mmCIF file of the N, C-alpha and C atoms, coordinates in Angstrom:
data_MODEL
# 
_entry.id   MODEL 
# 
loop_
_atom_site.group_PDB 
_atom_site.id 
_atom_site.type_symbol 
_atom_site.label_atom_id 
_atom_site.label_alt_id 
_atom_site.label_comp_id 
_atom_site.label_asym_id 
_atom_site.label_entity_id 
_atom_site.label_seq_id 
_atom_site.pdbx_PDB_ins_code 
_atom_site.Cartn_x 
_atom_site.Cartn_y 
_atom_site.Cartn_z 
_atom_site.occupancy 
_atom_site.B_iso_or_equiv 
_atom_site.pdbx_formal_charge 
_atom_site.auth_seq_id 
_atom_site.auth_comp_id 
_atom_site.auth_asym_id 
_atom_site.auth_atom_id 
_atom_site.pdbx_PDB_model_num 
ATOM 1   N N  . MET A 1 1  ? 0.844   -1.184 0.000  1.00 0.00 ? 1  MET A N  1 
ATOM 2   C CA . MET A 1 1  ? 0.000   0.000  0.000  1.00 0.00 ? 1  MET A CA 1 
ATOM 3   C C  . MET A 1 1  ? 0.883   1.239  0.000  1.00 0.00 ? 1  MET A C  1 
ATOM 4   N N  . ALA A 1 2  ? 0.451   2.244  -0.744 1.00 0.00 ? 2  ALA A N  1 
ATOM 5   C CA . ALA A 1 2  ? 1.260   3.452  -0.801 1.00 0.00 ? 2  ALA A CA 1 
ATOM 6   C C  . ALA A 1 2  ? 0.396   4.666  -1.096 1.00 0.00 ? 2  ALA A C  1 
ATOM 7   N N  . VAL A 1 3  ? 0.711   5.741  -0.398 1.00 0.00 ? 3  VAL A N  1 
ATOM 8   C CA . VAL A 1 3  ? 0.133   7.047  -0.679 1.00 0.00 ? 3  VAL A CA 1 
ATOM 9   C C  . VAL A 1 3  ? 1.298   8.000  -0.827 1.00 0.00 ? 3  VAL A C  1 
ATOM 10  N N  . LYS A 1 4  ? 1.343   8.686  -1.950 1.00 0.00 ? 4  LYS A N  1 
ATOM 11  C CA . LYS A 1 4  ? 2.386   9.685  -2.170 1.00 0.00 ? 4  LYS A CA 1 
ATOM 12  C C  . LYS A 1 4  ? 1.738   11.052 -2.143 1.00 0.00 ? 4  LYS A C  1 
ATOM 13  N N  . GLU A 1 5  ? 2.367   11.990 -1.455 1.00 0.00 ? 5  GLU A N  1 
ATOM 14  C CA . GLU A 1 5  ? 1.822   13.330 -1.280 1.00 0.00 ? 5  GLU A CA 1 
ATOM 15  C C  . GLU A 1 5  ? 2.707   14.342 -1.977 1.00 0.00 ? 5  GLU A C  1 
ATOM 16  N N  . ILE A 1 6  ? 2.084   15.191 -2.781 1.00 0.00 ? 6  ILE A N  1 
ATOM 17  C CA . ILE A 1 6  ? 2.794   16.273 -3.460 1.00 0.00 ? 6  ILE A CA 1 
ATOM 18  C C  . ILE A 1 6  ? 2.097   17.573 -3.077 1.00 0.00 ? 6  ILE A C  1 
ATOM 19  N N  . THR A 1 7  ? 2.829   18.468 -2.433 1.00 0.00 ? 7  THR A N  1 
ATOM 20  C CA . THR A 1 7  ? 2.231   19.737 -2.029 1.00 0.00 ? 7  THR A CA 1 
ATOM 21  C C  . THR A 1 7  ? 2.807   20.866 -2.859 1.00 0.00 ? 7  THR A C  1 
ATOM 22  N N  . GLY A 1 8  ? 1.973   21.845 -3.082 1.00 0.00 ? 8  GLY A N  1 
ATOM 23  C CA . GLY A 1 8  ? 2.385   23.018 -3.832 1.00 0.00 ? 8  GLY A CA 1 
ATOM 24  C C  . GLY A 1 8  ? 1.763   24.246 -3.211 1.00 0.00 ? 8  GLY A C  1 
ATOM 25  N N  . ASN A 1 9  ? 1.731   25.315 -3.956 1.00 0.00 ? 9  ASN A N  1 
ATOM 26  C CA . ASN A 1 9  ? 1.150   26.552 -3.481 1.00 0.00 ? 9  ASN A CA 1 
ATOM 27  C C  . ASN A 1 9  ? -0.370  26.398 -3.353 1.00 0.00 ? 9  ASN A C  1 
ATOM 28  N N  . GLU A 1 10 ? -0.840  26.224 -2.128 1.00 0.00 ? 10 GLU A N  1 
ATOM 29  C CA . GLU A 1 10 ? -2.275  26.096 -1.851 1.00 0.00 ? 10 GLU A CA 1 
ATOM 30  C C  . GLU A 1 10 ? -2.929  24.898 -2.546 1.00 0.00 ? 10 GLU A C  1 
ATOM 31  N N  . GLU A 1 11 ? -2.161  23.820 -2.761 1.00 0.00 ? 11 GLU A N  1 
ATOM 32  C CA . GLU A 1 11 ? -2.772  22.622 -3.328 1.00 0.00 ? 11 GLU A CA 1 
ATOM 33  C C  . GLU A 1 11 ? -2.061  21.385 -2.825 1.00 0.00 ? 11 GLU A C  1 
ATOM 34  N N  . LEU A 1 12 ? -2.786  20.292 -2.877 1.00 0.00 ? 12 LEU A N  1 
ATOM 35  C CA . LEU A 1 12 ? -2.269  19.000 -2.441 1.00 0.00 ? 12 LEU A CA 1 
ATOM 36  C C  . LEU A 1 12 ? -2.697  17.955 -3.460 1.00 0.00 ? 12 LEU A C  1 
ATOM 37  N N  . THR A 1 13 ? -1.763  17.155 -3.908 1.00 0.00 ? 13 THR A N  1 
ATOM 38  C CA . THR A 1 13 ? -2.065  16.050 -4.812 1.00 0.00 ? 13 THR A CA 1 
ATOM 39  C C  . THR A 1 13 ? -1.693  14.761 -4.094 1.00 0.00 ? 13 THR A C  1 
ATOM 40  N N  . LEU A 1 14 ? -2.632  13.826 -4.046 1.00 0.00 ? 14 LEU A N  1 
ATOM 41  C CA . LEU A 1 14 ? -2.376  12.517 -3.457 1.00 0.00 ? 14 LEU A CA 1 
ATOM 42  C C  . LEU A 1 14 ? -2.372  11.476 -4.561 1.00 0.00 ? 14 LEU A C  1 
ATOM 43  N N  . LYS A 1 15 ? -1.376  10.621 -4.531 1.00 0.00 ? 15 LYS A N  1 
ATOM 44  C CA . LYS A 1 15 ? -1.315  9.517  -5.480 1.00 0.00 ? 15 LYS A CA 1 
ATOM 45  C C  . LYS A 1 15 ? -1.493  8.226  -4.693 1.00 0.00 ? 15 LYS A C  1 
ATOM 46  N N  . LEU A 1 16 ? -2.593  7.546  -4.971 1.00 0.00 ? 16 LEU A N  1 
ATOM 47  C CA . LEU A 1 16 ? -2.899  6.279  -4.308 1.00 0.00 ? 16 LEU A CA 1 
ATOM 48  C C  . LEU A 1 16 ? -2.576  5.141  -5.261 1.00 0.00 ? 16 LEU A C  1 
ATOM 49  N N  . ASP A 1 17 ? -1.948  4.110  -4.743 1.00 0.00 ? 17 ASP A N  1 
ATOM 50  C CA . ASP A 1 17 ? -1.763  2.929  -5.569 1.00 0.00 ? 17 ASP A CA 1 
ATOM 51  C C  . ASP A 1 17 ? -1.878  1.679  -4.702 1.00 0.00 ? 17 ASP A C  1 
ATOM 52  N N  . ASN A 1 18 ? -1.839  0.561  -5.370 1.00 0.00 ? 18 ASN A N  1 
ATOM 53  C CA . ASN A 1 18 ? -1.923  -0.744 -4.716 1.00 0.00 ? 18 ASN A CA 1 
ATOM 54  C C  . ASN A 1 18 ? -3.163  -0.849 -3.839 1.00 0.00 ? 18 ASN A C  1 
ATOM 55  N N  . GLY A 1 19 ? -3.002  -1.322 -2.623 1.00 0.00 ? 19 GLY A N  1 
ATOM 56  C CA . GLY A 1 19 ? -4.125  -1.558 -1.723 1.00 0.00 ? 19 GLY A CA 1 
ATOM 57  C C  . GLY A 1 19 ? -4.867  -0.309 -1.318 1.00 0.00 ? 19 GLY A C  1 
ATOM 58  N N  . ASP A 1 20 ? -4.163  0.815  -1.176 1.00 0.00 ? 20 ASP A N  1 
ATOM 59  C CA . ASP A 1 20 ? -4.836  2.059  -0.794 1.00 0.00 ? 20 ASP A CA 1 
ATOM 60  C C  . ASP A 1 20 ? -5.832  2.488  -1.867 1.00 0.00 ? 20 ASP A C  1 
ATOM 61  N N  . TYR A 1 21 ? -5.454  2.362  -3.104 1.00 0.00 ? 21 TYR A N  1 
ATOM 62  C CA . TYR A 1 21 ? -6.356  2.730  -4.197 1.00 0.00 ? 21 TYR A CA 1 
ATOM 63  C C  . TYR A 1 21 ? -7.571  1.803  -4.231 1.00 0.00 ? 21 TYR A C  1 
ATOM 64  N N  . GLU A 1 22 ? -7.340  0.534  -3.991 1.00 0.00 ? 22 GLU A N  1 
ATOM 65  C CA . GLU A 1 22 ? -8.444  -0.432 -3.977 1.00 0.00 ? 22 GLU A CA 1 
ATOM 66  C C  . GLU A 1 22 ? -9.420  -0.121 -2.850 1.00 0.00 ? 22 GLU A C  1 
ATOM 67  N N  . LYS A 1 23 ? -8.911  0.210  -1.667 1.00 0.00 ? 23 LYS A N  1 
ATOM 68  C CA . LYS A 1 23 ? -9.777  0.568  -0.535 1.00 0.00 ? 23 LYS A CA 1 
ATOM 69  C C  . LYS A 1 23 ? -10.547 1.851  -0.830 1.00 0.00 ? 23 LYS A C  1 
ATOM 70  N N  . PHE A 1 24 ? -9.894  2.807  -1.454 1.00 0.00 ? 24 PHE A N  1 
ATOM 71  C CA . PHE A 1 24 ? -10.539 4.063  -1.829 1.00 0.00 ? 24 PHE A CA 1 
ATOM 72  C C  . PHE A 1 24 ? -11.727 3.777  -2.754 1.00 0.00 ? 24 PHE A C  1 
ATOM 73  N N  . LYS A 1 25 ? -11.501 2.964  -3.793 1.00 0.00 ? 25 LYS A N  1 
ATOM 74  C CA . LYS A 1 25 ? -12.573 2.615  -4.736 1.00 0.00 ? 25 LYS A CA 1 
ATOM 75  C C  . LYS A 1 25 ? -13.686 1.836  -4.033 1.00 0.00 ? 25 LYS A C  1 
ATOM 76  N N  . GLU A 1 26 ? -13.305 0.992  -3.093 1.00 0.00 ? 26 GLU A N  1 
ATOM 77  C CA . GLU A 1 26 ? -14.286 0.205  -2.350 1.00 0.00 ? 26 GLU A CA 1 
ATOM 78  C C  . GLU A 1 26 ? -15.227 1.124  -1.550 1.00 0.00 ? 26 GLU A C  1 
ATOM 79  N N  . VAL A 1 27 ? -14.667 2.153  -0.908 1.00 0.00 ? 27 VAL A N  1 
ATOM 80  C CA . VAL A 1 27 ? -15.483 3.112  -0.153 1.00 0.00 ? 27 VAL A CA 1 
ATOM 81  C C  . VAL A 1 27 ? -16.399 3.890  -1.099 1.00 0.00 ? 27 VAL A C  1 
ATOM 82  N N  . LEU A 1 28 ? -15.857 4.337  -2.232 1.00 0.00 ? 28 LEU A N  1 
ATOM 83  C CA . LEU A 1 28 ? -16.690 5.062  -3.209 1.00 0.00 ? 28 LEU A CA 1 
ATOM 84  C C  . LEU A 1 28 ? -17.897 4.226  -3.615 1.00 0.00 ? 28 LEU A C  1 
ATOM 85  N N  . ASP A 1 29 ? -17.669 2.952  -3.890 1.00 0.00 ? 29 ASP A N  1 
ATOM 86  C CA . ASP A 1 29 ? -18.757 2.072  -4.310 1.00 0.00 ? 29 ASP A CA 1 
ATOM 87  C C  . ASP A 1 29 ? -19.722 1.776  -3.157 1.00 0.00 ? 29 ASP A C  1 
ATOM 88  N N  . LYS A 1 30 ? -19.192 1.446  -1.985 1.00 0.00 ? 30 LYS A N  1 
ATOM 89  C CA . LYS A 1 30 ? -20.039 1.080  -0.844 1.00 0.00 ? 30 LYS A CA 1 
ATOM 90  C C  . LYS A 1 30 ? -20.964 2.218  -0.447 1.00 0.00 ? 30 LYS A C  1 
ATOM 91  N N  . TRP A 1 31 ? -20.424 3.442  -0.416 1.00 0.00 ? 31 TRP A N  1 
ATOM 92  C CA . TRP A 1 31 ? -21.212 4.599  0.004  1.00 0.00 ? 31 TRP A CA 1 
ATOM 93  C C  . TRP A 1 31 ? -21.915 5.272  -1.173 1.00 0.00 ? 31 TRP A C  1 
ATOM 94  N N  . LYS A 1 32 ? -21.652 4.807  -2.368 1.00 0.00 ? 32 LYS A N  1 
ATOM 95  C CA . LYS A 1 32 ? -22.289 5.311  -3.594 1.00 0.00 ? 32 LYS A CA 1 
ATOM 96  C C  . LYS A 1 32 ? -22.014 6.799  -3.857 1.00 0.00 ? 32 LYS A C  1 
ATOM 97  N N  . PHE A 1 33 ? -20.774 7.223  -3.565 1.00 0.00 ? 33 PHE A N  1 
ATOM 98  C CA . PHE A 1 33 ? -20.380 8.587  -3.882 1.00 0.00 ? 33 PHE A CA 1 
ATOM 99  C C  . PHE A 1 33 ? -20.296 8.735  -5.397 1.00 0.00 ? 33 PHE A C  1 
ATOM 100 N N  . LYS A 1 34 ? -20.678 9.911  -5.880 1.00 0.00 ? 34 LYS A N  1 
ATOM 101 C CA . LYS A 1 34 ? -20.658 10.113 -7.332 1.00 0.00 ? 34 LYS A CA 1 
ATOM 102 C C  . LYS A 1 34 ? -19.245 10.289 -7.866 1.00 0.00 ? 34 LYS A C  1 
ATOM 103 N N  . ASP A 1 35 ? -18.313 10.762 -6.996 1.00 0.00 ? 35 ASP A N  1 
ATOM 104 C CA . ASP A 1 35 ? -16.923 10.924 -7.427 1.00 0.00 ? 35 ASP A CA 1 
ATOM 105 C C  . ASP A 1 35 ? -16.009 11.066 -6.208 1.00 0.00 ? 35 ASP A C  1 
ATOM 106 N N  . SER A 1 36 ? -14.708 11.116 -6.459 1.00 0.00 ? 36 SER A N  1 
ATOM 107 C CA . SER A 1 36 ? -13.712 11.209 -5.393 1.00 0.00 ? 36 SER A CA 1 
ATOM 108 C C  . SER A 1 36 ? -13.852 12.501 -4.598 1.00 0.00 ? 36 SER A C  1 
ATOM 109 N N  . GLN A 1 37 ? -14.154 13.593 -5.284 1.00 0.00 ? 37 GLN A N  1 
ATOM 110 C CA . GLN A 1 37 ? -14.288 14.879 -4.616 1.00 0.00 ? 37 GLN A CA 1 
ATOM 111 C C  . GLN A 1 37 ? -15.415 14.842 -3.581 1.00 0.00 ? 37 GLN A C  1 
ATOM 112 N N  . SER A 1 38 ? -16.529 14.232 -3.920 1.00 0.00 ? 38 SER A N  1 
ATOM 113 C CA . SER A 1 38 ? -17.656 14.132 -2.996 1.00 0.00 ? 38 SER A CA 1 
ATOM 114 C C  . SER A 1 38 ? -17.272 13.330 -1.761 1.00 0.00 ? 38 SER A C  1 
ATOM 115 N N  . PHE A 1 39 ? -16.579 12.236 -1.967 1.00 0.00 ? 39 PHE A N  1 
ATOM 116 C CA . PHE A 1 39 ? -16.129 11.410 -0.847 1.00 0.00 ? 39 PHE A CA 1 
ATOM 117 C C  . PHE A 1 39 ? -15.184 12.181 0.066  1.00 0.00 ? 39 PHE A C  1 
ATOM 118 N N  . LEU A 1 40 ? -14.191 12.852 -0.506 1.00 0.00 ? 40 LEU A N  1 
ATOM 119 C CA . LEU A 1 40 ? -13.228 13.584 0.312  1.00 0.00 ? 40 LEU A CA 1 
ATOM 120 C C  . LEU A 1 40 ? -13.892 14.728 1.076  1.00 0.00 ? 40 LEU A C  1 
ATOM 121 N N  . ARG A 1 41 ? -14.815 15.427 0.440  1.00 0.00 ? 41 ARG A N  1 
ATOM 122 C CA . ARG A 1 41 ? -15.534 16.505 1.131  1.00 0.00 ? 41 ARG A CA 1 
ATOM 123 C C  . ARG A 1 41 ? -16.320 15.965 2.315  1.00 0.00 ? 41 ARG A C  1 
ATOM 124 N N  . PHE A 1 42 ? -16.989 14.837 2.120  1.00 0.00 ? 42 PHE A N  1 
ATOM 125 C CA . PHE A 1 42 ? -17.759 14.220 3.209  1.00 0.00 ? 42 PHE A CA 1 
ATOM 126 C C  . PHE A 1 42 ? -16.836 13.794 4.350  1.00 0.00 ? 42 PHE A C  1 
ATOM 127 N N  . ALA A 1 43 ? -15.767 13.094 4.036  1.00 0.00 ? 43 ALA A N  1 
ATOM 128 C CA . ALA A 1 43 ? -14.841 12.598 5.060  1.00 0.00 ? 43 ALA A CA 1 
ATOM 129 C C  . ALA A 1 43 ? -14.220 13.748 5.851  1.00 0.00 ? 43 ALA A C  1 
ATOM 130 N N  . ILE A 1 44 ? -13.805 14.795 5.164  1.00 0.00 ? 44 ILE A N  1 
ATOM 131 C CA . ILE A 1 44 ? -13.212 15.953 5.836  1.00 0.00 ? 44 ILE A CA 1 
ATOM 132 C C  . ILE A 1 44 ? -14.245 16.626 6.732  1.00 0.00 ? 44 ILE A C  1 
ATOM 133 N N  . SER A 1 45 ? -15.462 16.796 6.245  1.00 0.00 ? 45 SER A N  1 
ATOM 134 C CA . SER A 1 45 ? -16.513 17.433 7.036  1.00 0.00 ? 45 SER A CA 1 
ATOM 135 C C  . SER A 1 45 ? -16.813 16.644 8.310  1.00 0.00 ? 45 SER A C  1 
ATOM 136 N N  . VAL A 1 46 ? -16.928 15.341 8.186  1.00 0.00 ? 46 VAL A N  1 
ATOM 137 C CA . VAL A 1 46 ? -17.208 14.501 9.356  1.00 0.00 ? 46 VAL A CA 1 
ATOM 138 C C  . VAL A 1 46 ? -16.093 14.621 10.380 1.00 0.00 ? 46 VAL A C  1 
ATOM 139 N N  . MET A 1 47 ? -14.857 14.589 9.935  1.00 0.00 ? 47 MET A N  1 
ATOM 140 C CA . MET A 1 47 ? -13.731 14.671 10.865 1.00 0.00 ? 47 MET A CA 1 
ATOM 141 C C  . MET A 1 47 ? -13.642 16.050 11.517 1.00 0.00 ? 47 MET A C  1 
ATOM 142 N N  . LEU A 1 48 ? -13.996 17.099 10.792 1.00 0.00 ? 48 LEU A N  1 
ATOM 143 C CA . LEU A 1 48 ? -13.992 18.440 11.383 1.00 0.00 ? 48 LEU A CA 1 
ATOM 144 C C  . LEU A 1 48 ? -15.103 18.604 12.423 1.00 0.00 ? 48 LEU A C  1 
ATOM 145 N N  . LEU A 1 49 ? -16.218 17.913 12.247 1.00 0.00 ? 49 LEU A N  1 
ATOM 146 C CA . LEU A 1 49 ? -17.349 18.040 13.163 1.00 0.00 ? 49 LEU A CA 1 
ATOM 147 C C  . LEU A 1 49 ? -17.167 17.292 14.478 1.00 0.00 ? 49 LEU A C  1 
ATOM 148 N N  . THR A 1 50 ? -16.345 16.268 14.493 1.00 0.00 ? 50 THR A N  1 
ATOM 149 C CA . THR A 1 50 ? -16.182 15.501 15.727 1.00 0.00 ? 50 THR A CA 1 
ATOM 150 C C  . THR A 1 50 ? -15.478 16.352 16.781 1.00 0.00 ? 50 THR A C  1 
ATOM 151 N N  . GLU A 1 51 ? -15.945 16.255 18.015 1.00 0.00 ? 51 GLU A N  1 
ATOM 152 C CA . GLU A 1 51 ? -15.448 17.125 19.080 1.00 0.00 ? 51 GLU A CA 1 
ATOM 153 C C  . GLU A 1 51 ? -14.223 16.581 19.798 1.00 0.00 ? 51 GLU A C  1 
ATOM 154 N N  . ARG A 1 52 ? -14.075 15.266 19.864 1.00 0.00 ? 52 ARG A N  1 
ATOM 155 C CA . ARG A 1 52 ? -12.974 14.691 20.648 1.00 0.00 ? 52 ARG A CA 1 
ATOM 156 C C  . ARG A 1 52 ? -12.049 13.808 19.816 1.00 0.00 ? 52 ARG A C  1 
ATOM 157 N N  . ASN A 1 53 ? -12.036 14.010 18.519 1.00 0.00 ? 53 ASN A N  1 
ATOM 158 C CA . ASN A 1 53 ? -11.181 13.227 17.626 1.00 0.00 ? 53 ASN A CA 1 
ATOM 159 C C  . ASN A 1 53 ? -11.424 11.725 17.734 1.00 0.00 ? 53 ASN A C  1 
ATOM 160 N N  . VAL A 1 54 ? -12.696 11.370 17.945 1.00 0.00 ? 54 VAL A N  1 
ATOM 161 C CA . VAL A 1 54 ? -13.127 9.977  17.949 1.00 0.00 ? 54 VAL A CA 1 
ATOM 162 C C  . VAL A 1 54 ? -14.309 9.873  16.999 1.00 0.00 ? 54 VAL A C  1 
ATOM 163 N N  . LEU A 1 55 ? -14.266 8.923  16.097 1.00 0.00 ? 55 LEU A N  1 
ATOM 164 C CA . LEU A 1 55 ? -15.400 8.651  15.213 1.00 0.00 ? 55 LEU A CA 1 
ATOM 165 C C  . LEU A 1 55 ? -16.073 7.372  15.692 1.00 0.00 ? 55 LEU A C  1 
ATOM 166 N N  . TYR A 1 56 ? -17.388 7.388  15.741 1.00 0.00 ? 56 TYR A N  1 
ATOM 167 C CA . TYR A 1 56 ? -18.127 6.213  16.176 1.00 0.00 ? 56 TYR A CA 1 
ATOM 168 C C  . TYR A 1 56 ? -18.772 5.542  14.976 1.00 0.00 ? 56 TYR A C  1 
ATOM 169 N N  . ILE A 1 57 ? -18.581 4.245  14.900 1.00 0.00 ? 57 ILE A N  1 
ATOM 170 C CA . ILE A 1 57 ? -19.187 3.459  13.830 1.00 0.00 ? 57 ILE A CA 1 
ATOM 171 C C  . ILE A 1 57 ? -20.192 2.498  14.431 1.00 0.00 ? 57 ILE A C  1 
ATOM 172 N N  . ASP A 1 58 ? -21.118 2.030  13.622 1.00 0.00 ? 58 ASP A N  1 
ATOM 173 C CA . ASP A 1 58 ? -22.082 1.027  14.047 1.00 0.00 ? 58 ASP A CA 1 
ATOM 174 C C  . ASP A 1 58 ? -21.470 -0.339 13.793 1.00 0.00 ? 58 ASP A C  1 
ATOM 175 N N  . LYS A 1 59 ? -21.162 -1.055 14.848 1.00 0.00 ? 59 LYS A N  1 
ATOM 176 C CA . LYS A 1 59 ? -20.552 -2.383 14.736 1.00 0.00 ? 59 LYS A CA 1 
ATOM 177 C C  . LYS A 1 59 ? -21.481 -3.384 15.404 1.00 0.00 ? 59 LYS A C  1 
ATOM 178 N N  . ASP A 1 60 ? -22.139 -4.195 14.607 1.00 0.00 ? 60 ASP A N  1 
ATOM 179 C CA . ASP A 1 60 ? -23.091 -5.190 15.112 1.00 0.00 ? 60 ASP A CA 1 
ATOM 180 C C  . ASP A 1 60 ? -24.185 -4.558 15.973 1.00 0.00 ? 60 ASP A C  1 
ATOM 181 N N  . GLY A 1 61 ? -24.629 -3.355 15.579 1.00 0.00 ? 61 GLY A N  1 
ATOM 182 C CA . GLY A 1 61 ? -25.703 -2.688 16.281 1.00 0.00 ? 61 GLY A CA 1 
ATOM 183 C C  . GLY A 1 61 ? -25.269 -1.866 17.488 1.00 0.00 ? 61 GLY A C  1 
ATOM 184 N N  . PHE A 1 62 ? -23.974 -1.801 17.751 1.00 0.00 ? 62 PHE A N  1 
ATOM 185 C CA . PHE A 1 62 ? -23.463 -1.043 18.893 1.00 0.00 ? 62 PHE A CA 1 
ATOM 186 C C  . PHE A 1 62 ? -22.446 -0.006 18.420 1.00 0.00 ? 62 PHE A C  1 
ATOM 187 N N  . PRO A 1 63 ? -22.432 1.172  19.068 1.00 0.00 ? 63 PRO A N  1 
ATOM 188 C CA . PRO A 1 63 ? -21.429 2.178  18.686 1.00 0.00 ? 63 PRO A CA 1 
ATOM 189 C C  . PRO A 1 63 ? -20.032 1.753  19.134 1.00 0.00 ? 63 PRO A C  1 
ATOM 190 N N  . GLU A 1 64 ? -19.082 1.935  18.248 1.00 0.00 ? 64 GLU A N  1 
ATOM 191 C CA . GLU A 1 64 ? -17.684 1.595  18.550 1.00 0.00 ? 64 GLU A CA 1 
ATOM 192 C C  . GLU A 1 64 ? -16.815 2.775  18.147 1.00 0.00 ? 64 GLU A C  1 
ATOM 193 N N  . GLY A 1 65 ? -16.076 3.329  19.101 1.00 0.00 ? 65 GLY A N  1 
ATOM 194 C CA . GLY A 1 65 ? -15.214 4.474  18.837 1.00 0.00 ? 65 GLY A CA 1 
ATOM 195 C C  . GLY A 1 65 ? -13.964 4.068  18.077 1.00 0.00 ? 65 GLY A C  1 
ATOM 196 N N  . LYS A 1 66 ? -13.588 4.889  17.118 1.00 0.00 ? 66 LYS A N  1 
ATOM 197 C CA . LYS A 1 66 ? -12.375 4.645  16.331 1.00 0.00 ? 66 LYS A CA 1 
ATOM 198 C C  . LYS A 1 66 ? -11.508 5.895  16.336 1.00 0.00 ? 66 LYS A C  1 
ATOM 199 N N  . VAL A 1 67 ? -10.234 5.699  16.557 1.00 0.00 ? 67 VAL A N  1 
ATOM 200 C CA . VAL A 1 67 ? -9.250  6.777  16.495 1.00 0.00 ? 67 VAL A CA 1 
ATOM 201 C C  . VAL A 1 67 ? -8.119  6.308  15.586 1.00 0.00 ? 67 VAL A C  1 
ATOM 202 N N  . PRO A 1 68 ? -7.360  7.232  15.024 1.00 0.00 ? 68 PRO A N  1 
ATOM 203 C CA . PRO A 1 68 ? -6.232  6.812  14.180 1.00 0.00 ? 68 PRO A CA 1 
ATOM 204 C C  . PRO A 1 68 ? -5.198  6.029  14.993 1.00 0.00 ? 68 PRO A C  1 
ATOM 205 N N  . ALA A 1 69 ? -4.548  5.097  14.338 1.00 0.00 ? 69 ALA A N  1 
ATOM 206 C CA . ALA A 1 69 ? -3.462  4.363  14.985 1.00 0.00 ? 69 ALA A CA 1 
ATOM 207 C C  . ALA A 1 69 ? -2.373  5.345  15.400 1.00 0.00 ? 69 ALA A C  1 
ATOM 208 N N  . GLU A 1 70 ? -1.698  5.044  16.483 1.00 0.00 ? 70 GLU A N  1 
ATOM 209 C CA . GLU A 1 70 ? -0.694  5.951  17.042 1.00 0.00 ? 70 GLU A CA 1 
ATOM 210 C C  . GLU A 1 70 ? 0.377   6.337  16.022 1.00 0.00 ? 70 GLU A C  1 
ATOM 211 N N  . HIS A 1 71 ? 0.765   5.400  15.155 1.00 0.00 ? 71 HIS A N  1 
ATOM 212 C CA . HIS A 1 71 ? 1.824   5.709  14.186 1.00 0.00 ? 71 HIS A CA 1 
ATOM 213 C C  . HIS A 1 71 ? 1.359   6.696  13.100 1.00 0.00 ? 71 HIS A C  1 
ATOM 214 N N  . LEU A 1 72 ? 0.064   6.984  13.037 1.00 0.00 ? 72 LEU A N  1 
ATOM 215 C CA . LEU A 1 72 ? -0.461  7.943  12.069 1.00 0.00 ? 72 LEU A CA 1 
ATOM 216 C C  . LEU A 1 72 ? -0.552  9.363  12.621 1.00 0.00 ? 72 LEU A C  1 
ATOM 217 N N  . ILE A 1 73 ? -0.348  9.512  13.920 1.00 0.00 ? 73 ILE A N  1 
ATOM 218 C CA . ILE A 1 73 ? -0.517  10.798 14.593 1.00 0.00 ? 73 ILE A CA 1 
ATOM 219 C C  . ILE A 1 73 ? 0.816   11.513 14.745 1.00 0.00 ? 73 ILE A C  1 
ATOM 220 N N  . LYS A 1 74 ? 0.786   12.828 14.512 1.00 0.00 ? 74 LYS A N  1 
ATOM 221 C CA . LYS A 1 74 ? 1.974   13.657 14.662 1.00 0.00 ? 74 LYS A CA 1 
ATOM 222 C C  . LYS A 1 74 ? 2.389   13.678 16.128 1.00 0.00 ? 74 LYS A C  1 
ATOM 223 N N  . LYS A 1 75 ? 3.657   13.487 16.378 1.00 0.00 ? 75 LYS A N  1 
ATOM 224 C CA . LYS A 1 75 ? 4.191   13.530 17.746 1.00 0.00 ? 75 LYS A CA 1 
ATOM 225 C C  . LYS A 1 75 ? 4.245   14.973 18.220 1.00 0.00 ? 75 LYS A C  1 
ATOM 226 N N  . GLU A 1 76 ? 3.823   15.199 19.460 1.00 0.00 ? 76 GLU A N  1 
ATOM 227 C CA . GLU A 1 76 ? 3.894   16.534 20.032 1.00 0.00 ? 76 GLU A CA 1 
ATOM 228 C C  . GLU A 1 76 ? 5.311   16.820 20.520 1.00 0.00 ? 76 GLU A C  1 
ATOM 229 N N  . ASP A 1 77 ? 5.745   18.062 20.330 1.00 0.00 ? 77 ASP A N  1 
ATOM 230 C CA . ASP A 1 77 ? 7.067   18.478 20.791 1.00 0.00 ? 77 ASP A CA 1 
ATOM 231 C C  . ASP A 1 77 ? 6.993   18.709 22.295 1.00 0.00 ? 77 ASP A C  1 
ATOM 232 N N  . VAL A 1 78 ? 7.734   17.920 23.047 1.00 0.00 ? 78 VAL A N  1 
ATOM 233 C CA . VAL A 1 78 ? 7.740   18.045 24.497 1.00 0.00 ? 78 VAL A CA 1 
ATOM 234 C C  . VAL A 1 78 ? 9.096   18.556 24.996 1.00 0.00 ? 78 VAL A C  1 
ATOM 235 N N  . SER A 1 79 ? 9.754   19.362 24.169 1.00 0.00 ? 79 SER A N  1 
ATOM 236 C CA . SER A 1 79 ? 11.051  19.899 24.578 1.00 0.00 ? 79 SER A CA 1 
ATOM 237 C C  . SER A 1 79 ? 10.883  20.813 25.778 1.00 0.00 ? 79 SER A C  1 
ATOM 238 N N  . ASN A 1 80 ? 11.891  20.856 26.610 1.00 0.00 ? 80 ASN A N  1 
ATOM 239 C CA . ASN A 1 80 ? 11.854  21.640 27.834 1.00 0.00 ? 80 ASN A CA 1 
ATOM 240 C C  . ASN A 1 80 ? 12.608  22.941 27.603 1.00 0.00 ? 80 ASN A C  1 
ATOM 241 N N  . ASP A 1 81 ? 11.874  24.059 27.463 1.00 0.00 ? 81 ASP A N  1 
ATOM 242 C CA . ASP A 1 81 ? 12.496  25.350 27.183 1.00 0.00 ? 81 ASP A CA 1 
ATOM 243 C C  . ASP A 1 81 ? 12.749  26.169 28.429 1.00 0.00 ? 81 ASP A C  1 
ATOM 244 N N  . ALA A 1 82 ? 12.748  25.551 29.603 1.00 0.00 ? 82 ALA A N  1 
ATOM 245 C CA . ALA A 1 82 ? 12.908  26.289 30.865 1.00 0.00 ? 82 ALA A CA 1 
ATOM 246 C C  . ALA A 1 82 ? 14.352  26.589 31.171 1.00 0.00 ? 82 ALA A C  1 
# 
């Protein structure tokens, strides 16, 4: 799986290949999004609306909280400037 990120002046290009691209297409089909832009807008909006950085999914009829894996999160700088 691979995601390559290219940033420029006020723009971001993501290149998905292998398993990441397959999962992306799977979500588009499962949720019946008309295109990639619609999916990304929805995903970004949902993540911005959550108050505690936890998303809840319906798992077997019960809510289950999901957070990003630790290796996906930016490490906070805990340097001591005293």
